[in-house]
MISE-115020 format. One record per residue (C-alpha): x, y, z; residue in three letters. Coordinates in steps of 0.2 Angstrom, whole numbers. Example, Ala and Ser with C-alpha at 12.3 -4.5 7.8 and 13.67 -1.06 7.14 Angstrom:
BEGIN
+-------+-------+-------+--------+
:     u :     v :     w : residu :
+-------+-------+-------+--------+
:    62 :   -22 :    39 :    ala :
:    68 :    -5 :    36 :    ser :
+-------+-------+-------+--------+
This chain:
BEGIN
+-------+-------+-------+--------+
:     u :     v :     w : residu :
+-------+-------+-------+--------+
:     0 :     0 :    -1 :    unk :
:     8 :    17 :    -5 :    unk :
:     9 :    32 :     7 :    unk :
:    11 :    42 :    -5 :    unk :
:    -4 :    53 :   -11 :    unk :
:    -4 :    50 :   -30 :    unk :
:    -5 :    63 :   -40 :    unk :
:     7 :    80 :   -41 :    unk :
:    -8 :    93 :   -32 :    unk :
:    -8 :    80 :   -19 :    unk :
:     8 :    79 :   -14 :    unk :
:    12 :    99 :   -16 :    unk :
:    -3 :   103 :    -4 :    unk :
:     9 :    87 :     9 :    unk :
:    21 :    97 :     7 :    unk :
:    13 :   114 :    10 :    unk :
:     6 :   106 :    28 :    unk :
:    22 :    99 :    30 :    unk :
:    28 :   117 :    27 :    unk :
:    16 :   123 :    41 :    unk :
:    15 :   110 :    53 :    unk :
:    36 :   111 :    56 :    unk :
:    33 :   129 :    58 :    unk :
:    19 :   130 :    68 :    unk :
:    30 :   115 :    79 :    unk :
:    44 :   128 :    79 :    unk :
:    40 :   145 :    81 :    unk :
:    29 :   138 :    97 :    unk :
:    40 :   127 :   107 :    unk :
:    52 :   141 :   106 :    unk :
:    39 :   150 :   114 :    unk :
:    38 :   138 :   127 :    unk :
:    57 :   143 :   132 :    unk :
:    51 :   159 :   134 :    unk :
:    44 :   153 :   150 :    unk :
:    55 :   143 :   154 :    unk :
:    72 :   151 :   152 :    unk :
:    63 :   168 :   160 :    unk :
:    70 :   160 :   177 :    unk :
:    88 :   160 :   173 :    unk :
:    86 :   175 :   165 :    unk :
:    80 :   184 :   183 :    unk :
:    90 :   171 :   195 :    unk :
:   105 :   185 :   197 :    unk :
:    90 :   197 :   199 :    unk :
:    81 :   186 :   212 :    unk :
:    99 :   179 :   222 :    unk :
:   102 :   201 :   221 :    unk :
:    86 :   206 :   231 :    unk :
:    86 :   198 :   249 :    unk :
:    68 :   201 :   248 :    unk :
:    64 :   188 :   236 :    unk :
:    70 :   174 :   250 :    unk :
:    80 :   165 :   238 :    unk :
:   100 :   162 :   238 :    unk :
:   112 :   151 :   229 :    unk :
:   104 :   135 :   238 :    unk :
:    83 :   141 :   237 :    unk :
:    90 :   145 :   218 :    unk :
:    97 :   125 :   216 :    unk :
:    82 :   120 :   224 :    unk :
:    72 :   128 :   213 :    unk :
:    81 :   121 :   200 :    unk :
:    82 :   105 :   204 :    unk :
:    62 :   103 :   210 :    unk :
:    59 :   110 :   192 :    unk :
:    68 :    97 :   182 :    unk :
:    62 :    82 :   194 :    unk :
:    41 :    86 :   190 :    unk :
:    47 :    91 :   173 :    unk :
:    56 :    71 :   171 :    unk :
:    38 :    65 :   179 :    unk :
:    28 :    74 :   169 :    unk :
:    40 :    67 :   152 :    unk :
:    34 :    49 :   159 :    unk :
:    17 :    53 :   162 :    unk :
:    12 :    65 :   150 :    unk :
:    24 :    53 :   136 :    unk :
:    13 :    40 :   141 :    unk :
:    -4 :    50 :   141 :    unk :
:     1 :    57 :   123 :    unk :
:    -4 :    39 :   116 :    unk :
:   -21 :    41 :   120 :    unk :
:   -25 :    58 :   115 :    unk :
:   -20 :    68 :   100 :    unk :
:    -1 :    77 :   100 :    unk :
:   -11 :    92 :    95 :    unk :
:   -20 :    93 :   112 :    unk :
:    -3 :    89 :   121 :    unk :
:     6 :   104 :   112 :    unk :
:    -8 :   116 :   113 :    unk :
:   -14 :   113 :   132 :    unk :
:     6 :   112 :   139 :    unk :
:     8 :   133 :   132 :    unk :
:    -7 :   139 :   139 :    unk :
:    -5 :   132 :   156 :    unk :
:    11 :   137 :   158 :    unk :
:     7 :   153 :   154 :    unk :
:    -6 :   155 :   167 :    unk :
:     6 :   147 :   181 :    unk :
:    23 :   158 :   176 :    unk :
:    10 :   175 :   179 :    unk :
:     5 :   169 :   195 :    unk :
:    26 :   167 :   198 :    unk :
:    27 :   184 :   196 :    unk :
:    15 :   187 :   210 :    unk :
:    22 :   174 :   224 :    unk :
:    29 :   178 :   241 :    unk :
:    42 :   169 :   247 :    unk :
:    53 :   154 :   240 :    unk :
:    39 :   140 :   247 :    unk :
:    26 :   149 :   234 :    unk :
:    39 :   147 :   222 :    unk :
:    44 :   132 :   221 :    unk :
:    29 :   125 :   220 :    unk :
:    24 :   138 :   207 :    unk :
:    42 :   134 :   196 :    unk :
:    36 :   114 :   199 :    unk :
:    20 :   117 :   190 :    unk :
:    26 :   126 :   177 :    unk :
:    40 :   113 :   172 :    unk :
:    27 :    96 :   176 :    unk :
:    13 :   105 :   165 :    unk :
:    28 :   110 :   148 :    unk :
:    33 :    93 :   149 :    unk :
:    19 :    89 :   136 :    unk :
:    25 :   101 :   122 :    unk :
:    43 :    90 :   116 :    unk :
:    34 :    74 :   119 :    unk :
:    16 :    81 :   106 :    unk :
:    27 :    88 :    95 :    unk :
:    38 :    71 :    93 :    unk :
:    19 :    65 :    89 :    unk :
:    13 :    73 :    77 :    unk :
:    32 :    74 :    68 :    unk :
:    29 :    54 :    69 :    unk :
:    14 :    55 :    59 :    unk :
:    18 :    71 :    44 :    unk :
:    37 :    63 :    41 :    unk :
:    44 :    48 :    33 :    unk :
:    59 :    38 :    46 :    unk :
:    72 :    45 :    30 :    unk :
:    68 :    62 :    33 :    unk :
:    66 :    60 :    52 :    unk :
:    84 :    66 :    56 :    unk :
:    85 :    81 :    47 :    unk :
:    67 :    87 :    52 :    unk :
:    70 :    83 :    70 :    unk :
:    88 :    94 :    70 :    unk :
:    77 :   108 :    63 :    unk :
:    65 :   105 :    78 :    unk :
:    77 :   102 :    90 :    unk :
:    83 :   120 :    83 :    unk :
:    64 :   128 :    92 :    unk :
:    72 :   124 :   107 :    unk :
:    90 :   127 :   107 :    unk :
:    87 :   144 :    97 :    unk :
:    69 :   147 :   109 :    unk :
:    82 :   145 :   120 :    unk :
:    95 :   158 :   113 :    unk :
:    82 :   172 :   111 :    unk :
:    71 :   168 :   126 :    unk :
:    86 :   172 :   136 :    unk :
:    89 :   189 :   120 :    unk :
:    72 :   193 :   121 :    unk :
:    68 :   193 :   143 :    unk :
:    89 :   202 :   144 :    unk :
:    83 :   215 :   134 :    unk :
:    70 :   220 :   148 :    unk :
:    83 :   218 :   160 :    unk :
:    94 :   230 :   155 :    unk :
:    79 :   240 :   151 :    unk :
:    79 :   240 :   171 :    unk :
:    60 :   228 :   170 :    unk :
:    61 :   221 :   188 :    unk :
:    63 :   200 :   191 :    unk :
:    46 :   199 :   196 :    unk :
:    38 :   210 :   179 :    unk :
:    49 :   198 :   169 :    unk :
:    37 :   184 :   171 :    unk :
:    24 :   192 :   170 :    unk :
:    30 :   199 :   150 :    unk :
:    36 :   181 :   147 :    unk :
:    19 :   173 :   149 :    unk :
:    10 :   187 :   141 :    unk :
:    24 :   185 :   127 :    unk :
:    18 :   164 :   126 :    unk :
:    -1 :   168 :   126 :    unk :
:     1 :   178 :   108 :    unk :
:     9 :   162 :   103 :    unk :
:    -1 :   150 :   110 :    unk :
:   -18 :   159 :   102 :    unk :
:    -9 :   161 :    82 :    unk :
:    -2 :   140 :    84 :    unk :
:   -20 :   134 :    90 :    unk :
:   -28 :   136 :    72 :    unk :
:   -15 :   130 :    60 :    unk :
:    -8 :   114 :    71 :    unk :
:   -14 :    98 :    65 :    unk :
:   -10 :    82 :    72 :    unk :
:   -10 :    70 :    58 :    unk :
:   -11 :    73 :    37 :    unk :
:   -27 :    65 :    40 :    unk :
:   -35 :    77 :    48 :    unk :
:   -33 :    86 :    32 :    unk :
:   -36 :    71 :    19 :    unk :
:   -20 :    65 :    17 :    unk :
:   -11 :    49 :    18 :    unk :
:     1 :    47 :    34 :    unk :
:    21 :    40 :    30 :    unk :
:    24 :    22 :    35 :    unk :
:    34 :    21 :    51 :    unk :
:    49 :    17 :    54 :    unk :
:    57 :     0 :    49 :    unk :
:    66 :    -4 :    65 :    unk :
:    53 :     0 :    76 :    unk :
:    53 :   -12 :    93 :    unk :
:    34 :   -13 :    87 :    unk :
:    39 :   -21 :    68 :    unk :
:    30 :   -20 :    52 :    unk :
:    13 :   -20 :    62 :    unk :
:    16 :     0 :    65 :    unk :
:     3 :     9 :    61 :    unk :
:    -3 :    19 :    79 :    unk :
:   -23 :    14 :    74 :    unk :
:   -31 :    11 :    90 :    unk :
:   -28 :    12 :   108 :    unk :
:   -18 :    -6 :   116 :    unk :
:   -15 :   -10 :   135 :    unk :
:    -2 :    -3 :   143 :    unk :
:     9 :   -17 :   146 :    unk :
:     8 :   -21 :   127 :    unk :
:    13 :    -1 :   121 :    unk :
:    26 :     1 :   134 :    unk :
:    31 :   -19 :   136 :    unk :
:    43 :   -20 :   118 :    unk :
:    52 :    -3 :   124 :    unk :
:    58 :    -9 :   140 :    unk :
:    62 :   -23 :   130 :    unk :
:    74 :   -15 :   120 :    unk :
:    91 :   -16 :   127 :    unk :
:    95 :    -1 :   113 :    unk :
:    80 :     9 :   120 :    unk :
:    90 :     8 :   139 :    unk :
:   106 :    13 :   129 :    unk :
:    98 :    28 :   124 :    unk :
:    92 :    32 :   141 :    unk :
:   111 :    32 :   147 :    unk :
:   117 :    42 :   137 :    unk :
:   102 :    55 :   138 :    unk :
:   107 :    54 :   157 :    unk :
:   123 :    62 :   158 :    unk :
:   119 :    73 :   142 :    unk :
:   106 :    80 :   149 :    unk :
:   114 :    83 :   164 :    unk :
:   128 :    93 :   158 :    unk :
:   112 :   103 :   147 :    unk :
:   102 :   106 :   162 :    unk :
:   117 :   114 :   173 :    unk :
:   125 :   127 :   158 :    unk :
:   108 :   133 :   156 :    unk :
:   105 :   135 :   174 :    unk :
:   120 :   140 :   180 :    unk :
:   130 :   151 :   165 :    unk :
:   124 :   167 :   171 :    unk :
:   128 :   165 :   188 :    unk :
:   144 :   155 :   183 :    unk :
:   149 :   172 :   170 :    unk :
:   147 :   185 :   186 :    unk :
:   152 :   175 :   200 :    unk :
:   169 :   162 :   192 :    unk :
:   174 :   174 :   176 :    unk :
:   168 :   191 :   181 :    unk :
:   156 :   199 :   171 :    unk :
:   143 :   210 :   174 :    unk :
:   125 :   207 :   178 :    unk :
:   117 :   216 :   165 :    unk :
:   126 :   206 :   151 :    unk :
:   128 :   189 :   158 :    unk :
:   107 :   187 :   152 :    unk :
:   113 :   190 :   136 :    unk :
:   130 :   181 :   135 :    unk :
:   120 :   165 :   144 :    unk :
:   113 :   164 :   128 :    unk :
:   130 :   156 :   118 :    unk :
:   126 :   142 :   125 :    unk :
:   108 :   139 :   116 :    unk :
:   115 :   148 :   101 :    unk :
:   128 :   135 :    99 :    unk :
:   118 :   120 :    99 :    unk :
:   108 :   127 :    88 :    unk :
:   120 :   124 :    74 :    unk :
:   125 :   107 :    79 :    unk :
:   110 :   100 :    81 :    unk :
:   106 :   106 :    61 :    unk :
:   120 :   100 :    57 :    unk :
:   118 :    83 :    65 :    unk :
:   102 :    83 :    60 :    unk :
:   105 :    85 :    41 :    unk :
:   120 :    73 :    42 :    unk :
:   112 :    60 :    51 :    unk :
:   101 :    55 :    40 :    unk :
:   115 :    50 :    25 :    unk :
:   120 :    41 :    39 :    unk :
:   105 :    28 :    36 :    unk :
:   102 :    25 :    52 :    unk :
:   119 :    22 :    59 :    unk :
:   119 :    38 :    72 :    unk :
:   131 :    33 :    84 :    unk :
:   145 :    32 :    69 :    unk :
:   143 :    53 :    70 :    unk :
:   138 :    54 :    90 :    unk :
:   155 :    44 :    97 :    unk :
:   166 :    57 :    91 :    unk :
:   156 :    73 :    96 :    unk :
:   156 :    66 :   114 :    unk :
:   173 :    65 :   113 :    unk :
:   175 :    79 :   108 :    unk :
:   162 :    86 :   122 :    unk :
:   173 :    78 :   135 :    unk :
:   189 :    85 :   130 :    unk :
:   182 :   102 :   131 :    unk :
:   175 :    99 :   149 :    unk :
:   191 :    92 :   153 :    unk :
:   198 :   109 :   147 :    unk :
:   184 :   120 :   156 :    unk :
:   189 :   108 :   173 :    unk :
:   205 :   113 :   172 :    unk :
:   209 :   133 :   164 :    unk :
:   207 :   146 :   175 :    unk :
:   192 :   157 :   167 :    unk :
:   193 :   172 :   178 :    unk :
:   193 :   188 :   170 :    unk :
:   196 :   178 :   154 :    unk :
:   178 :   180 :   147 :    unk :
:   184 :   178 :   131 :    unk :
:   192 :   159 :   133 :    unk :
:   176 :   155 :   144 :    unk :
:   164 :   160 :   131 :    unk :
:   175 :   148 :   118 :    unk :
:   173 :   132 :   129 :    unk :
:   154 :   139 :   131 :    unk :
:   153 :   139 :   114 :    unk :
:   163 :   122 :   110 :    unk :
:   151 :   112 :   123 :    unk :
:   136 :   116 :   115 :    unk :
:   142 :   111 :   101 :    unk :
:   148 :    94 :   104 :    unk :
:   134 :    92 :   118 :    unk :
:   120 :    96 :   110 :    unk :
:   122 :    87 :    92 :    unk :
:   122 :    68 :   101 :    unk :
:   109 :    75 :   114 :    unk :
:    96 :    80 :   102 :    unk :
:    97 :    62 :    92 :    unk :
:    91 :    56 :   109 :    unk :
:    73 :    61 :   111 :    unk :
:    72 :    66 :    95 :    unk :
:    76 :    53 :    76 :    unk :
:    82 :    38 :    92 :    unk :
:    67 :    39 :   102 :    unk :
:    56 :    39 :    86 :    unk :
:    64 :    24 :    76 :    unk :
:    60 :    16 :    93 :    unk :
:    45 :    17 :    97 :    unk :
:    37 :    21 :    80 :    unk :
:    19 :    29 :    76 :    unk :
:    13 :    17 :    92 :    unk :
:    23 :    22 :   105 :    unk :
:    36 :    37 :    97 :    unk :
:    28 :    50 :   111 :    unk :
:    30 :    39 :   127 :    unk :
:    48 :    33 :   124 :    unk :
:    54 :    49 :   118 :    unk :
:    43 :    53 :   137 :    unk :
:    52 :    38 :   147 :    unk :
:    69 :    43 :   139 :    unk :
:    69 :    61 :   141 :    unk :
:    61 :    58 :   162 :    unk :
:    74 :    47 :   165 :    unk :
:    86 :    61 :   159 :    unk :
:    80 :    74 :   166 :    unk :
:    79 :    63 :   183 :    unk :
:   100 :    63 :   182 :    unk :
:    99 :    84 :   177 :    unk :
:    89 :    89 :   191 :    unk :
:   100 :    82 :   202 :    unk :
:   118 :    87 :   193 :    unk :
:   110 :   105 :   190 :    unk :
:   101 :   107 :   204 :    unk :
:   106 :    98 :   225 :    unk :
:   124 :    95 :   217 :    unk :
:   125 :   112 :   207 :    unk :
:   118 :   122 :   223 :    unk :
:   130 :   115 :   235 :    unk :
:   145 :   116 :   227 :    unk :
:   144 :   136 :   222 :    unk :
:   136 :   141 :   238 :    unk :
:   150 :   131 :   249 :    unk :
:   164 :   127 :   237 :    unk :
:   162 :   137 :   219 :    unk :
:   161 :   130 :   203 :    unk :
:   178 :   121 :   201 :    unk :
:   172 :   107 :   209 :    unk :
:   154 :   107 :   199 :    unk :
:   164 :   106 :   181 :    unk :
:   175 :    91 :   190 :    unk :
:   157 :    83 :   191 :    unk :
:   150 :    89 :   172 :    unk :
:   170 :    81 :   166 :    unk :
:   166 :    64 :   173 :    unk :
:   150 :    63 :   166 :    unk :
:   156 :    66 :   148 :    unk :
:   168 :    52 :   152 :    unk :
:   156 :    42 :   157 :    unk :
:   143 :    46 :   144 :    unk :
:   156 :    47 :   130 :    unk :
:   158 :    27 :   140 :    unk :
:   139 :    22 :   135 :    unk :
:   135 :    30 :   117 :    unk :
:   153 :    17 :   112 :    unk :
:   143 :     5 :   116 :    unk :
:   126 :     9 :   108 :    unk :
:   137 :    11 :    92 :    unk :
:   142 :    -5 :    95 :    unk :
:   122 :   -15 :    94 :    unk :
:   118 :    -2 :    85 :    unk :
:   131 :    -7 :    71 :    unk :
:   124 :   -26 :    74 :    unk :
:   108 :   -19 :    70 :    unk :
:   101 :   -23 :    85 :    unk :
:    85 :   -15 :    94 :    unk :
:    77 :   -30 :   105 :    unk :
:    88 :   -41 :   119 :    unk :
+-------+-------+-------+--------+
């Protein structure tokens, strides 16, 4: 049975709808990051304001609880998205995030902030799983790496642009509380724009869906039609060795990424010696360089015909070398070198990272469990990310400075590189099952 539209007019119509879908998902998920990056951009103002009740330890706790709830949300919303439409998951996450972030701007006390930030990260977890489910319905496996690479730019450019955008308000004198209201209002507008044009599947506009990935854990019978019991949905995934190796890789990569995202502004201020007014915008360097890596990795990944380890292993090795340089170089009053190392870390970390919860998750889960696969992989990754970037980082930075945290990141890089080599060996053998 052909999955291509039967005539040129329908093929052209499919391409138009695919372009609209990618554009809507891209802009919408970039908007998610306005309501996420607002915390690190506002962090220096919060920690410099005695009335906020937030110091390094309290900020680390905010980061950790947020990621814990994000991990839980990835698990619950990833599985739940298999029983609702991807469109519903994506749009609902945006709307609820707007409401919670607006409330954060009025919150009094560290306890209330903790509850609200955790709630924000929980509802935001629906965004990526919804995006992945929609993408798996609209695009063939031969194009997934490229398309997911482009869509990964949404959270990398989105993070960078959000930091520039919100940082401009900080430089204009907007207080940290008002910054949360700016973020909420911006994403509310994006949700209104996305709602009428986003479709869950080509079937919603009378077009056929492409076939599933050939090496998914469900085999050739995976068409994603109908609901299946939870055991049949998750059983083939948890029995796959490749699936657990992807989870392990994602643990280390997420911990490194989340630590850079959460602590780069404070590191540039306290560890390098830059002014508080500059650090919000300069912290955009990590996601900006990561965006370049994501796009290049996605484009090249489709040309590897499923052998993604051939690219992931050298990138993981280079990331480890950069993290070693970070841990063993005095960067005080050397902002150019510090920024160069931050950019290099992003280039080598974000390529493998975007594969894990994107094309690898979709190739393993197929249409039937692509969102669940993504949700579980990300949940495990963000759990590790919460521990390292929140609890561990907050304690180390407050009591010992940034040096021991950089050592932790280096050893995480070593472990992640080792797991990536093992994954590559299994992938070359064509293994996706016990």
